[in-house]
N, C-alpha and C positions, 0 to 999 in steps of 0.2 A: 354239929350242926345237921338236923335233918335236915333232908331233900320232903318239899311237896309231891305228894304222890295224889292224882287226880282220881277220885275211888271208878271203878270198873264198873259201867251199871250194867243193868238186871238189863239181855237182849234175848230177842226172841227172833232165830234164824228161820226165813221162811222159801223154803225150794217149792218154786212154785210151776205146777204143769198145768196142762188142760183140762184134766179132770180133777186130778188130786193135788193137794200142796203136804208137804211134809214139814212139819215145824220143831224145831230143838230148844228146848229153854236152860238159857246158858247159868239159872238159877240154879232147877232141880236136875241138869243132866238127862231129860226124859225127852225122848223122839216120839213125835205122835201124828198120825197122819189122818186129813179131814179134808171131807169131799170141799170142791173150790165153786162151792155155790152160796150167795149171800147168806141165807137162813142158817147154813153152816157158821160160816167165817164170821155171823153177824154175835153166834152163840159165842166161838171160840174168844174172836179178841174182847166181849163184853168179861168175860171170864179175869182178863189181864190185868194188873195193875196199873196203874196212869202213870205209874214212873219209870215203866216199862219203853223199850225200843223195840219198834219191830223195823226187821231190815231183811229187804226180797231183790227181785233183782229183775231188772227188765227183762220180761219175755213174752213181746209181741202183742200186748195186749190182755193176757191170761192173769195178770196182776192185780185189774184193775179194781176188782172187787174185794180187791183184799185190800188196797188201797183206800177204798170208799167208805169201808167197813170201819179202819184205823181214823179215818178222821173223823167219823161221826160220832167217833168215842173218846176224842181227843185222847187219842192216844198217838204220840209222835212215831213218826212212821219215816225211813231210807228209800230210795229207790236206787239199788247202786248199780252202775255201769258191769255189764258180765266182765267184760276183756279184765278189770280192774281185781275184780271175787276171780277169775279164774289163776290169775297171776300171782296174788297173793295166799291163794291155796297151793299149789304150787310150791311156791316159799317154804310153806311149813315141811317141804319133803313128802307129801301124798300124791301118789300118782292114780289111784284106785279112784272111782268115779262111784257116788251112789247117789240117790236124792239123801236120806240119811247122813252120808258124808258132806255134801253140800249143804245143806242146813246146817251142818255144825260149823261150817268154815264160813257161812254167813255169818252166824252169833260171834266167830273170833274177830271176824271182821270189823265189826260193830262195835264189839270191846276194845280194841284194839285204837280205832279213829273216828270216835263216839264224837269226840270232843269238834270234827273237823266235817261231820258230813251233815250236808244240808237235808233240812225235813221236807217229805213231799206236802205240798201243800195244793188240794182241787183246785181246779181252773173253769174257767165257765165254759159251758158244754160249746158254745158258738165258736170258742175257740178252739175246742178238740175237732170240732167241723173242719174247720177252716185249714187245721193242719195234717189231717188225713185227705182232702182233696186235695190241696197243693202237694204234698207226697204222692199221690194216685195220680196226677199228671204229671210229674218229675219220673214215675215210672213210665208212662204211656208215650214218653216224649223219647227216652231210651229204648223204649221196643220199637219205635218207630222208624228211629233214626237204623237199629241193628235189621230192619224187614227193607228197608232202601238200599243199607249197603248190598245184603242178601242180592236185590233187584239188581246190582251192577255189577255184581261178582259175573265174571264167565261162569257160562256152560249153567244148565237148571231153566230151559226154557219152557218146559214143560209145567214148570212151577211161576212161571212169570206171572201169568194173569190172577190165579190164585193171590199173589203176594202184593201185587196192586191192591187188589179188593181190601187186603188186611192193613196195607198202609192207607187207604182211604178210610177204612174202619175207623182207624187209629185216629185219624184228623179230626174224623166228626164225632168223636167221643172228647179230644181234647179240649175242640170248642166248646161243647157243650158243660166241659167242667170248668173252663174259665167264666161260662158264662153263669154258673152255678157260685162261683168263688168273687165275682162281682155284685151277685146280689148281695151276700153272705157277710160282705164285708160293707155293705152300704147299709143294712140293717143295725151295726154292731157302731153306733157311734167311737168311740175310744179308738177301735181295729181302723174305723174310716179317717180320722185324723193322722194316724200311725201315717197311713197308708199315702194317703194328701202330702204328709211332709217328705216320704223319701221320694215318692212320685215329683218333688220340687226338685230333686237333684238331678242335673242331665245326666244322664247315661244311665237312670234308673226309669224303667218302664213299668205299666200296670203290674205285670205278672211278678219282676224283681221285688215290687213292693207289696206287693200281700204275703209274697213266699219271705220277706226277711222279717217282717209283723206278724205271720204266722208262728216260724220256727225260733224266732226268738224274744217273745213278748218280755223279757225281762229289759229290753232296750228301753232307757230313758230312767231306769232304777239303780244301775250300775256305771263302773266308772268307765274310760275309753280302753282302759289297759283290758280290765274282766270281758267288756264285749270283745275283744280282740283275742282273746285265749278261748271263750266260748264258741266262735267261729272259727278257731282252727288257725287262727292266721297271727299268732305270737311268735316269732323264730327265738328257737331254742339251741343255744350253743352247742358244739361239740368241739370240744378242749380234750386233750390229756398229752401231760408234760409238754413241749416245745411245739406240739403242733396245735392249732388251732384251724379246725371245720370249717366246711361251709354253713353256715347254721341255717337250720329248715323247720317249718310248719310243721306239724301234724297235732294227728286228732282234729277235735270239731265235728260239728255236725255238716254231713255230705251236700246233700242238698242245698242247704244256705250256704256252703259254699261256690259250688255251680254254678248258685242262681250271682253269687258278688262276682263270680270270675267272667259271665255273660255281664254284667255292668259295668266292671271294668274294663272292659274290652272295646265297650260303646263310650264311656268316658274319655278314652285315651283320645279318642277322635272329636267326641263333642263335647266333653269338659274343657274348658279351656285352661283353668286351675292345675286341675287334676292330669289333661294333658303337658303342661310345663313340666310338673313334675316328673313324669315318665320319662320325658324325652331330658332333662337333666340326668336322673338314672343310667341311661341306657348311656348318655355322655362319657359317667363316670366310669366306666366300665361293667356295668351289671348288667347282668344275664335280663333280655326281656320278660322271661316268663318271671325272673326277680321283683323286677320291675311292676309287672301288671300284680303282684302278691303285694307290692308294697301301697298298690291302690285300692286294693280288695282292702287291707286294712287301715287304710285311709277313708273308705268309704263306710267302713263301718263303724269309725269311731266318729265320721261328721253326723252319720243318722241318728246316732246313741245321741250326740251331744244338742241334737235340734231337737227331738224328743224331751230329753230334760227339759228344755228350755219352754218348751212349749205346753209342758205337763206343770211348770212351776208358775208359768203367767196365769194357766185356766188355774192354780188354784187360786193365785190372788185373787182372781175374778170373780171366784165363785167366795172367797172371804170378803 
């Protein structure tokens, strides 16, 4: 009996830099470098067959023009997680690192995993703006906390006044960003509806609601398990032989996990149903941090279900 084999697709691996993109064509075996500019990318993408798959890494936004050019030309493109691609290239026994090697590794990655790689889809500009503001606020909050801790540390009296000024400046910027976030949410009906649904859950304030809505736009269109996995809240087994180790959560979206952690802490005190879950887990011997993680997972699944139900009801009303 002959086993069925999935055809290996034509893949273009693109190593993206600030000024230049190095592309490797799996079909011809050729490597080319082109400027990371819209005009150059438009010509390059336009020369590709519509049946190929473009694979690039997330590089802090420098891949945006490539993604948009591929989407405009209706060519499927996957934005890969840099850590996964790095591990994949190392698994091939390659230690050396150049842009050409990385481009070839991305093409090989696309060839072997094309069937399970999600294709990138362009998003509304408002959602990108909201994500930018939410992430900027999170960085400023962490920066302010670091400055505050430095003020409390012994010594360094000569810098105290400057540190206080920096803390106040960060506080002012955070407040200004929160105003911008509220205004942006108010102008986008779909985002505003999701934020309102999230805020209706005890423990979820305006910051948590905006953060979750911004950083997980998939909510309402995926399953509860998928939502927990994307948020990095799915427990992974750690078993070998007779040993069954403690399950841990890994990965996910860091800013989203931080927001859900704060929401779970608040829900433990102000959400009766989740507070009962927390007490039961602790009474059964679970560590407090494990119980809080369970609340985080419950929160994201509840949010996903409520947005899904609201979207379904809205669809029925429109039809």
